[in-house]
C-alpha positions in Angstrom: 58.4 3.0 -10.4 57.0 2.6 -13.9 53.4 3.7 -14.3 51.2 5.6 -16.7 50.4 9.1 -15.3 47.0 10.4 -16.2 46.5 14.0 -15.2 43.1 15.6 -15.2 44.6 18.9 -16.4 45.9 17.2 -19.5 42.8 15.2 -20.1 40.6 18.3 -19.7 42.5 19.9 -22.6 42.2 16.8 -24.7 38.5 16.7 -24.2 38.3 20.4 -25.1 40.5 20.0 -28.2 43.1 22.4 -26.9 46.9 22.4 -27.0 48.4 21.6 -23.6 49.5 25.1 -22.7 46.9 27.2 -24.5 45.5 29.7 -22.1 41.7 30.1 -22.0 41.5 32.3 -18.9 38.6 30.1 -17.7 37.1 31.4 -14.5 36.0 29.1 -11.7 32.8 27.2 -12.8 33.0 28.5 -16.4 34.4 27.2 -19.7 37.1 24.6 -18.9 36.0 24.5 -15.3 32.2 24.3 -15.8 30.5 21.4 -14.2 29.7 19.7 -17.5 33.3 20.0 -18.6 34.5 18.5 -15.3 32.1 15.6 -15.7 33.4 14.9 -19.2 37.0 15.2 -18.0 36.5 12.7 -15.2 34.6 10.3 -17.4 37.5 10.3 -19.9 40.0 10.0 -17.1 38.2 6.9 -15.8 37.9 5.5 -19.3 41.7 5.9 -19.9 42.5 4.5 -16.4 40.5 1.4 -17.2 42.3 1.0 -20.6 45.7 1.2 -18.8 44.7 -1.3 -16.1 43.2 -3.6 -18.8 46.6 -3.5 -20.5 48.1 -4.8 -17.2 50.0 -1.6 -16.4 49.9 0.4 -13.2 48.3 3.9 -13.4 48.6 7.1 -11.5 45.3 9.1 -11.7 46.2 12.7 -10.8 43.2 14.8 -10.0 41.7 16.8 -7.1 38.9 14.3 -6.4 37.1 17.0 -4.4 33.9 15.1 -4.1 33.2 11.7 -2.6 31.3 10.8 -5.8 34.4 11.0 -7.9 36.4 8.9 -5.4 33.7 6.2 -5.5 33.7 6.2 -9.3 37.4 5.6 -9.4 37.0 2.9 -6.8 34.5 1.3 -9.1 37.0 1.3 -11.9 39.5 -0.5 -9.7 37.0 -3.0 -8.5 35.7 -3.7 -12.0 39.3 -4.7 -13.0 40.1 -6.4 -9.7 43.1 -4.2 -8.9 43.9 -2.4 -5.6 43.4 1.3 -5.3 45.7 3.5 -3.1 45.1 7.2 -2.5 47.9 9.6 -1.9 46.7 12.6 0.1 49.2 15.4 -0.2 49.7 17.8 2.6 51.0 21.3 2.0 50.4 24.4 4.0 48.0 26.7 2.1 50.5 29.6 1.8 53.0 27.3 0.1 50.3 25.9 -2.2 49.4 29.4 -3.2 53.0 30.4 -3.8 53.4 27.4 -6.1 50.3 28.2 -8.0 51.4 31.7 -8.7 54.9 30.4 -9.8 53.3 27.8 -12.0 51.0 30.3 -13.6 53.8 32.8 -14.2 55.9 30.1 -16.0 53.0 29.4 -18.4 54.2 25.9 -19.2 51.7 23.8 -17.2 48.4 22.6 -18.5 46.6 23.7 -15.3 45.0 27.1 -15.4 44.1 26.9 -11.7 44.5 30.2 -9.9 44.8 31.0 -6.2 41.0 31.8 -6.4 40.3 28.3 -7.7 42.5 26.7 -5.1 40.7 28.5 -2.3 37.3 27.6 -3.6 38.4 24.0 -4.0 39.6 23.9 -0.4 36.1 25.2 0.8 34.2 22.5 -1.1 36.5 19.5 -0.5 34.5 16.5 0.8 36.4 14.8 3.7 37.7 11.4 2.9 35.1 8.9 4.1 33.9 5.3 3.6 37.0 4.4 1.5 37.7 0.7 1.2 41.0 1.7 -0.2 44.3 2.5 1.5 45.1 6.2 2.0 48.7 7.4 2.3 49.5 10.9 3.6 52.4 12.6 1.9 54.0 15.8 3.1 54.9 17.9 0.1 56.9 20.9 1.3 59.9 19.2 -0.4 59.9 17.3 -3.7 58.4 13.8 -3.3 60.7 10.8 -3.7 58.3 8.9 -5.9 60.3 5.7 -5.6 60.3 5.8 -1.8 56.5 6.4 -1.8 56.0 3.5 -4.2 58.0 1.2 -2.0 56.0 2.3 1.0 52.7 1.5 -0.9 54.0 -1.8 -2.2 55.0 -2.8 1.4 51.5 -2.1 2.6 
């Protein structure tokens, strides 16, 4: 599969004018993760996704999309350009997600500064998927994802 991958963690750093792996130690709802910064990040994410689609390329928009409002906004981008939108819902037991977050943080090479605390808070405020006109694909992620197999599944409908 050939697609442009837009990742909210990377875009958030671009918007803030930071290097990809610079550490800010931003706490939940502060600095990089404050509501206004999240709004700016998603606005830029949607703008870039629109640019990619306008260029005739497929795009992967990688973000938590915790709230229905953000999902509806991305649906609006797809609708504006007349392209389908598929959601991939990843399933991972919480204890494994927390282990991966700790490992990623210790490595220090990832743009995300999310901590276990952030993950737990996000789980608590996640709006259930509802009223989506788009297709939703569930993907178990205890093992690495075979992206090509997932893409074939999505293309086959």
